[in-house]
N, C-alpha and C positions, 0 to 999 in steps of 0.2 A: 574211524574209531580206532583209538590207540590202546592196546592192551599191554600193560607194562610188567605186571607181576602175577604169579599164580600162587595162591595161598595153599598151605598143606591141608590135607584132609583133616577134619575135626569131628571126632566121634561124638562130641557133646551136642552136635547139631542134629543128631538122629532123633526124629520126633514123628512117629507114625500116629495118625488119627485112627480111631477104632475101625472106621470103614476101610482105611488103607491097609491096616494089619489083616483084616478079614480077607481082603482081596488077595494080598500076597500069600497068605496061608493057603487059600484055595488054589492059587496058581502054582505054587512051589511044592505043596504037600508037606511043608514044614509047619507043624502045629505048635511047637514050643516057642514062646516069645523070645527067649535068650538065643535059641538056635536060629530063629528067623533073623534076628538082628545081626548075628555073626555072618549069616549067609548074605544078607544085603550089603554089609560092609565089605565082605570079600569081593563081591561082584563090583561094587563101587571102586575099590582099589585097582582092580584090573582095568576097568573102563577109564579111569582117570589117567592111565598111562598112554591111552591112544587117542582120546577125544574129550573135549569139554562138553558138559551136559547142559543143555539149555537150562479137549479138555472140557468140557461141555459134554453132557450125556447125550449120545446120539442113537441110543437103541430105539427110540420112538421113530426116527427116520427109517430104520430098516424095516419096522413093522408096518408103517402107514404109507410110505411113499413108493411109487412105481419106479423101478430102476434107480435107486438112490446111489449116490457116490460120495464118499468121504475122501478128501485129499488133504493130508496133513503135511504142510511144508515146514521143515525144521522139526522133524518128528523125533530127533535124538535117537533113543533106543526103541522108539515105538511105544512108549509107556501108555499114551492116550489111546492109540488105535488098537493096542493089545486089549485094553480094557473094553473098548467098544465092541470088538469081536467076541470077547469073553461074555459080554452082556447080550449077545445074540445078533449083532449086526453081521450081514453076510461078508465073509472075508474076501470073497471074489470082487466085492464092490468097494474095497478099501485100497487106497494108494498112499504110501508114505515116501518122503524124500528127505535126504540129508547128505552130509559129506561122505559118510561111510556106509557100506552095505550092511544091512541087518538081516536076520533070519527070523521070519515069522510068516504065517500062512496068509500073506496079502501081497499085493504088488508093491514093488519098491523101485524107485528111480533114483539112483545114486548121483550125487553131484552138487556143486555149489550153485544155488539159485541166484546168487549175485553175479555169476558168470553169464554173459549174454549168449554164449554158446549152449548153455543149459536151459536158460529161461529167457526167451525173447519177448519183446513187446508186441502185442497184437491188439487190434481194436476189439472192444467188448462186443460179444455176439448179440444179435437181436432176434426176435421171433421171426422176422422176415428172412434173415440170413442163415439162421441155424435150423437145419432140417432135423438133426438129431442132437439133443442137448448133452453131448459127451465132450469132455475136455480133449483138446488136441495136444497130446503130450509130445508130438514132434516139434512143437514150439518151445518144448522144455529146453537199453542196450546200454549206455551209461546208467549206473544205478544211483539215482537219487531216491528220496522217499516217494516222490510222485511217479518216477519211472518204474520203480519196483511195484507200486500199486497198479500201474497200468498193465504190467506183465501179469499180475495176479488176476486183474479184471478180465484179461483176454482168455483166461481158463474157465471163468465162471459161466455156467449155463444161462441161457436167456430165459429159462423158465421162471415165471414169477414165484417168489418164495425162496429162490436160491440165495445162499448167504455166504459171506466171507466173515470170519471172526478173528480177532487177534488180541493179544495182551503183551505189552512191552513197556519199557520206560517212557514216562511222559512228564509233562510239566504244566503248571498253571498258565504259563505264557510260553509260546513256542520260541525256540532258539537253541543255541549251543550251550550245553551244560556239562559240568564235570561231575561224574558219579563214581563213588568208591563203594564197591560191593564185596564185602568180606576180603578186603585186601587187594582187589583188582580195581585199578583206576582206569576210567574210560572217559574220553571226551567224545560227545556225540550230539548230533542235532536231535531235538525232541519236539514232538507236536504237543499242542494243547488239545483239549477236547474240541474246541471251536475250530482250530485250524485243520485238525484231522477231518472233521465233518465237512468243512468247506472243500478240502482236497478231493474227497471221494464223491461228494454230491456237487458236481459242477465242473471240476477239473478232470477227473478220471471218467466218471459217468455223466451223461447228459443230466442237467439239473432236473430234479423232480422224478427221475426214473428209479431212484433207490431211496431207502430210508436208512439214515445213519444214526446209530445210538452209541455215543461215546461218553464214558465216565472216567473222571480222574479220581484216583484213590491212593492214599498212602497205606502201604501194607507192612506188617511186622516182618522183621528179618528172621524170626524163628526163635528157637529156645535159647535162653540165657543171654539175650542181648536186648538193647533198647533201640537198635537201628530200625529206621522206617524208610521204605523205598517208594518213590513216586511212580505210579503205574497208570497206564491207560488201558481200559478194557472196552472193547468196541465191537460193533457188528455193522455190516453193510448188507442190506436185504433188498433183493429185487421186488418191486411192488407187483402183485396185488393180491396173492392168495395166502391162505393161512398156513398150509403145510409147508415145511422146509424140505424141498426135495433134492437139493444138492448142497454140499457143504465143502468149504475150503477152510482149513485151519492153519493159522500162521504160528509157528513156534515162538516161544518167548525169546526176547532179545535181552 
């Protein structure tokens, strides 16, 4: 992936949905819309100097499952897991990981998960080999899409209903594409919904042991523009119970 340019921050792209504004007002204590906007833009400007910023409601997991775990890979500033904890998920059962250390009441494993010293490839656990369905973070090796998927699969609990979800750039046909996103030009390999499903069910996990749901969608680039971006939204679920008792979230690419 070749990143060639970084666009300047653009205040016109600020666009909070009502539920987002309500969340940030509760979290920050800033009730005025104009003051909240300025606060968010100030934090954004500070963050932009140090790192680039890259989701599913999980509060039900915390209420209904025994010993639930949320592991958010590529958590950026912990936006999603902060909201999960805010909604009532036990912070002690939340793990985030990204390049830079963050401060929130949850576990954090700093590092680049594309580095094999941080995240190694391990065989998927089975109910026969896994006595306790807890990720082995000590396993936190060339990274292709399939190799990275295998590394994530090695962290997933063997409990039926455990799930990995992700959202990232996709295509209607898999292959290398050139994507320009707000001035950032990137060449990357992208999966289609069909190739992604085939990779997880058969290449990473034994065929028939997981259910893969992958959907290709074009999403709007936001306020004031007509850009649309090709995305894959997907999940890989261990068969065969209804409750989702462990969760691994992959940050957006």
